[in-house]
C-alpha positions in Angstrom: 0.0 0.0 0.0 2.9 2.4 0.7 4.2 2.1 -2.9 1.0 3.6 -4.4 1.7 7.2 -3.2 5.3 7.1 -4.5 4.0 5.7 -7.8 1.5 8.6 -8.1 4.3 11.1 -7.4 6.6 9.5 -10.0 3.7 9.5 -12.6 3.0 13.1 -11.8 6.6 14.1 -12.2 6.8 12.3 -15.5 3.7 14.1 -16.8 5.2 17.4 -15.7 8.5 16.6 -17.4 6.8 15.6 -20.7 4.5 18.7 -20.7 7.4 20.9 -19.9 9.6 19.6 -22.7 9.3 21.4 -26.1 8.1 19.0 -28.7 8.4 19.5 -32.4 5.3 21.2 -33.9 3.1 19.8 -36.7 4.4 20.2 -40.2 1.6 22.7 -40.8 2.8 24.9 -37.9 6.4 24.8 -39.3 5.2 25.7 -42.7 2.9 28.5 -41.6 5.5 30.1 -39.3 8.5 29.7 -41.5 7.2 29.9 -45.1 3.7 31.2 -45.2 4.4 34.3 -43.1 6.9 35.3 -45.7 4.0 36.5 -47.8 3.8 39.5 -45.5 7.2 40.7 -46.6 6.8 39.8 -50.3 6.7 43.5 -51.1 10.1 45.0 -50.5 12.1 48.0 -51.4 10.4 50.5 -53.7 7.7 47.9 -54.3 6.8 48.1 -50.6 6.2 51.8 -50.8 4.4 51.8 -54.2 2.3 48.6 -53.7 1.9 48.0 -50.0 1.8 51.6 -48.8 0.3 53.0 -52.0 2.9 55.8 -52.3 1.9 58.2 -55.0 -1.8 57.3 -54.9 -2.6 59.0 -51.6 -4.3 62.4 -51.7 -3.5 65.0 -49.1 -4.8 63.9 -45.7 -5.5 60.4 -46.9 -4.3 57.4 -44.9 -4.8 57.1 -41.2 -1.1 56.5 -40.5 2.1 58.1 -41.6 4.6 56.1 -43.6 6.9 56.0 -40.6 4.1 54.6 -38.5 3.3 52.0 -41.1 6.9 50.9 -41.3 6.8 50.7 -37.5 3.8 48.3 -37.8 5.7 46.2 -40.4 8.7 46.0 -38.0 6.5 44.8 -35.2 4.9 42.2 -37.5 8.2 40.8 -38.7 9.5 40.7 -35.1 6.5 38.5 -34.2 7.2 36.2 -37.2 10.8 35.9 -36.3 9.9 35.2 -32.7 7.5 32.5 -33.8 10.2 30.8 -36.0 12.8 31.1 -33.2 10.3 29.3 -30.9 10.2 26.2 -33.1 12.5 23.3 -32.6 14.8 22.6 -35.5 14.8 19.0 -36.7 16.7 17.4 -39.4 13.6 17.8 -41.6 13.0 21.5 -40.7 16.5 23.0 -40.1 17.1 24.4 -43.6 13.5 25.8 -43.8 13.8 27.6 -40.4 17.3 28.9 -41.2 16.1 30.3 -44.5 13.1 31.9 -42.8 15.2 33.4 -40.0 17.6 34.8 -42.6 14.9 36.4 -44.7 13.1 37.9 -41.6 16.3 39.2 -40.1 17.4 40.8 -43.4 14.0 42.4 -43.9 13.8 43.6 -40.3 17.2 45.3 -40.6 16.2 47.0 -43.9 12.8 48.1 -42.5 14.6 49.6 -39.4 17.2 51.5 -41.4 16.7 52.0 -45.1 12.9 51.7 -45.4 12.4 53.9 -42.3 14.7 56.6 -43.8 12.6 56.6 -47.0 9.4 56.7 -44.9 10.6 59.7 -43.0 11.6 61.4 -46.2 8.1 60.9 -47.6 6.4 62.1 -44.4 8.4 65.3 -44.4 7.3 65.8 -48.0 10.8 65.8 -49.6 10.9 66.6 -53.3 9.7 63.8 -55.6 13.1 63.6 -57.2 14.8 63.0 -53.9 12.3 60.3 -52.9 12.7 58.6 -56.3 16.5 58.6 -55.9 16.1 57.1 -52.4 13.8 54.4 -53.7 16.2 53.6 -56.5 19.1 53.5 -54.1 17.1 51.2 -51.7 16.4 48.7 -54.6 20.0 48.8 -55.8 21.3 48.2 -52.2 19.2 45.4 -51.1 16.5 44.2 -53.6 18.7 41.5 -55.2 19.7 40.0 -51.9 16.1 40.1 -50.7 14.9 38.3 -53.8 17.6 35.6 -53.4 16.7 35.0 -49.7 12.9 35.0 -50.5 13.3 32.6 -53.4 15.4 30.3 -51.4 12.7 30.2 -48.7 10.1 29.8 -51.4 11.8 26.8 -52.8 12.5 25.1 -49.4 8.9 25.8 -48.3 7.4 24.4 -51.5 9.5 21.2 -51.1 8.6 21.0 -47.4 4.9 21.4 -48.2 5.1 18.7 -50.9 6.9 16.3 -48.6 4.3 16.7 -45.9 1.1 16.8 -48.2 0.4 20.5 -47.4 -1.8 22.1 -50.1 -0.3 25.2 -51.5 -1.4 28.4 -53.2 1.7 29.7 -55.0 3.6 32.5 -53.3 4.8 35.5 -55.4 8.0 35.1 -57.4 10.2 38.0 -58.4 11.7 38.6 -61.8 13.0 42.1 -61.5 
């Protein structure tokens, strides 16, 4: 009879240990966090301002938030995505996917914090159109090629991972610039 309380304690400790250990997530969770969230950064460089923030289409007073505020929101979003990816356990099957995702999100985050933010501030202070156009061109020349390379690498790894795990896909954007 005395063995039963000890057995319960041992079982309880085993359950706590199992629940406390990080277990690999489902393939869908890996795919969503690492690859699918990359859609949120698919507009980059001048394309980010022209397409995502509709630069040039706004009329005076349009838009609830300044460009700088919108870049700030994008930074927060990418930080959340990166945190989500960092929270996943790398396995032999997911390591390359997670590394590519981290690489893309870190690169994008750095550019948003520096180069994109500088352009946003320039637009908000109503700099001359020529100056803004030059800044957008310089942004693309500095980092667009690297971004496309990182994005396409993640796209290819994500597509293969989805196929390997029977995850249905809707094609992500590809860049041909």
